[in-house]
C-alpha positions in Angstrom: 118.3 108.9 90.5 119.1 106.1 93.0 118.5 107.3 96.6 119.6 105.2 99.6 117.9 106.0 102.9 119.0 104.9 106.3 116.2 105.0 108.9 113.7 104.7 106.2 111.2 103.0 108.4 110.8 105.8 110.8 108.4 108.7 110.4 110.6 111.1 108.4 112.4 108.3 106.4 109.1 106.7 105.3 107.7 110.0 104.2 110.8 110.8 102.3 110.8 107.3 100.6 107.1 107.7 99.7 107.8 111.2 98.2 111.0 110.1 96.2 109.2 107.0 94.9 106.2 109.1 93.7 108.6 111.3 91.9 109.9 108.2 90.1 113.4 107.8 91.9 114.8 104.4 92.6 114.6 104.2 96.5 116.4 101.7 98.7 115.8 101.7 102.4 118.5 100.2 104.6 117.3 98.5 107.7 118.6 96.1 110.4 115.3 94.2 110.1 113.6 94.8 106.6 111.0 92.1 107.2 109.4 94.2 109.8 109.0 97.3 107.6 105.4 97.8 106.5 103.8 100.4 104.4 106.6 101.1 101.9 105.2 102.0 98.5 105.6 99.9 95.5 108.9 99.8 94.0 110.8 100.8 97.2 113.4 98.1 98.1 114.2 97.3 101.7 117.7 95.8 102.2 119.2 94.3 105.4 122.3 96.0 106.6 124.7 96.4 109.4 125.6 100.0 110.5 128.9 98.8 111.8 130.1 97.5 108.4 129.4 97.8 104.7 127.7 94.4 104.8 124.5 94.5 102.9 124.7 97.8 101.0 128.2 97.9 99.5 126.8 96.8 96.2 125.0 99.9 95.8 
């Protein structure tokens, strides 16, 4: 299953992303600044997005 998480760099979001990735889900984390995210598990994709528009994640 493809799962998209907003706030995936925070405490709860990062734990959720890790668990979903370990369960073999496709995980995409939306972030205003994906370059600053550290510690995401392998296979988790961080995507730049703007919460005020669909820019950056509409393709998903």
